[in-house]
C-alpha positions in Angstrom: -30.2 -18.3 268.9 -31.4 -21.8 266.9 -34.9 -20.2 266.2 -32.8 -17.3 264.4 -30.6 -19.5 262.5 -33.4 -21.8 261.3 -35.6 -19.0 260.1 -32.6 -17.7 258.2 -32.3 -21.1 256.4 -36.0 -21.4 255.8 -35.7 -17.9 253.9 -32.9 -19.0 251.6 -33.0 -22.8 251.1 -34.9 -21.9 247.3 -31.7 -19.6 246.5 -29.3 -22.5 246.7 -31.9 -24.8 244.9 -32.2 -22.3 242.0 -28.4 -21.8 241.8 -28.1 -25.6 241.9 -31.0 -25.8 238.8 -29.3 -23.3 236.8 -25.5 -24.6 236.9 -27.0 -28.0 236.2 -28.8 -26.9 233.2 -25.8 -24.7 232.4 -23.8 -28.1 232.4 -26.0 -30.4 230.5 -26.1 -27.9 227.8 -22.5 -27.9 227.7 -22.3 -31.6 227.7 -25.5 -32.2 225.1 -23.9 -29.6 222.4 -20.0 -29.3 222.8 -19.9 -28.1 219.4 -22.0 -25.1 220.1 -20.6 -21.6 219.0 -17.9 -19.8 221.1 -20.3 -16.9 221.3 -22.9 -19.1 223.1 -20.2 -20.4 225.6 -19.1 -16.7 226.7 -22.8 -15.6 227.0 -23.5 -18.5 229.3 -20.4 -18.1 231.2 -20.8 -14.3 231.6 -24.6 -14.9 232.8 -23.4 -17.4 235.5 -20.6 -15.4 236.8 -23.0 -12.6 237.2 -25.7 -14.5 238.8 -22.9 -16.2 240.8 -21.6 -12.8 242.2 -25.1 -11.8 242.9 -25.8 -14.9 245.0 -22.7 -14.4 246.8 -23.5 -10.7 247.7 -27.0 -11.8 248.8 -25.2 -14.2 250.9 -23.5 -11.5 253.1 -27.0 -10.1 254.1 -28.8 -13.7 254.9 -26.1 -14.9 257.1 -26.3 -18.5 255.3 -22.6 -18.7 255.2 -19.9 -19.7 257.9 -17.3 -17.5 255.8 -16.5 -14.0 256.8 -18.5 -11.3 254.8 -15.2 -10.2 253.3 -14.6 -13.5 251.5 -18.4 -13.6 250.0 -18.1 -9.7 248.9 -14.5 -10.9 247.2 -16.0 -13.8 245.6 -19.4 -11.6 244.5 -17.3 -8.8 243.1 -15.1 -10.9 241.2 -18.1 -12.9 239.7 -20.0 -9.7 239.0 -16.7 -7.9 237.2 -16.0 -11.3 235.3 -19.6 -11.6 234.1 -19.7 -7.8 233.1 -16.7 -8.0 231.5 -17.4 -11.3 229.2 -21.1 -10.0 228.8 -19.4 -6.4 227.4 -16.8 -7.9 225.2 -18.1 -11.0 223.8 -16.4 -10.7 220.5 -13.2 -10.0 222.0 -13.5 -12.9 224.6 -14.4 -15.3 222.1 -11.6 -14.3 219.5 -9.6 -14.7 222.5 -11.6 -17.6 224.1 -8.7 -20.2 224.2 -6.2 -18.4 226.4 -8.5 -15.9 228.0 -10.9 -18.5 229.1 -8.1 -20.6 230.5 -6.8 -17.6 232.7 -10.4 -16.7 233.7 -11.2 -20.2 234.6 -7.9 -20.8 236.9 -8.3 -17.6 238.7 -12.3 -18.4 239.3 -11.2 -21.8 239.9 -8.7 -20.7 242.6 -11.0 -18.0 244.2 -14.0 -20.5 244.2 -11.7 -23.3 245.3 -10.3 -21.4 248.4 -13.8 -19.8 249.2 -15.1 -23.9 249.2 -12.3 -25.1 251.2 -12.9 -22.5 254.0 -16.8 -23.2 254.0 -15.9 -26.9 254.5 -13.6 -26.1 257.4 -15.8 -23.7 259.0 -18.6 -26.6 259.1 -20.4 -26.5 255.6 -19.4 -30.4 255.0 -17.2 -32.5 253.3 -19.3 -31.8 250.0 -17.8 -28.1 250.1 -14.0 -29.2 250.8 -14.4 -31.9 247.7 -15.7 -29.2 245.6 -12.9 -26.8 246.6 -10.0 -29.5 245.9 -11.6 -30.0 242.3 -11.6 -26.1 241.5 -7.9 -25.9 243.1 -6.6 -28.9 241.2 -8.6 -27.8 237.9 -7.2 -24.1 238.2 -3.6 -25.8 238.4 -4.3 -27.8 235.4 -5.2 -25.1 233.5 -2.4 -22.6 234.4 0.1 -25.4 234.1 -0.9 -26.3 230.4 -2.5 -23.5 228.7 -1.2 -24.4 225.3 -2.7 -27.7 225.5 -5.8 -26.6 227.0 -5.8 -24.0 224.1 -5.2 -26.7 221.4 -7.9 -28.8 222.8 -10.3 -26.0 223.2 -13.2 -28.3 221.9 -12.9 -30.1 225.0 -13.2 -27.3 227.5 -17.0 -27.0 227.1 -17.5 -30.9 227.8 -15.1 -30.4 230.9 -16.9 -27.4 232.4 -20.2 -29.0 231.6 -19.3 -32.1 233.7 -18.0 -29.8 236.3 -21.5 -27.9 236.5 -23.7 -30.8 236.5 -21.4 -32.0 239.8 -21.6 -28.6 241.2 -25.3 -28.2 240.5 -26.3 -31.6 241.8 -24.2 -31.0 244.8 -26.0 -27.6 245.5 -29.8 -29.1 244.8 -28.6 -31.8 247.3 -27.6 -29.3 250.0 -30.7 -27.3 249.4 -33.1 -30.0 249.6 -31.0 -31.1 253.1 -31.3 -27.6 254.5 -35.0 -27.6 253.3 -35.3 -31.0 255.3 -33.6 -29.9 258.4 -35.8 -26.8 258.4 -38.7 -29.0 258.0 -37.4 -31.2 261.3 -36.4 -28.5 263.4 -40.0 -26.6 263.0 -41.8 -29.9 263.6 -39.8 -30.6 267.0 
């Protein structure tokens, strides 16, 4: 049983690393250039959600998560659908970005936060719980202050960028930890 789990982790650690690198780069871009056009922001968010959804669906078949496959399927489908919608309607989304983005981010924050909390409770560690709590609080803030957030939409790219950097670094650390534990298991 332990060898089977070690083999699965060895096969997918690089997917977690790649996801962390993409998220960190996305965050750095948003922090470095907050005045970028709304269409660029929409494009990056659409691509990230689409990639996140694909990775969640891949997780169903690799068995890398302690979550039930149904939650991963829900997370994957929401990510893919949100990404496709944003990529197919960039002008509409850019025109309505303050309100639309606040609502989409809040819903996505709740879903991601709930899934991260479940992962943490099921054994993925305190990092998943902390990330889940941050996502849920961020979603609650967005929904409770949509007019204020829409007014200060210029701060939204920086906020998303900081959260992206934090989440990306956490995923990179998690991937390196998986790789390290797999290396240690293989050598013993």
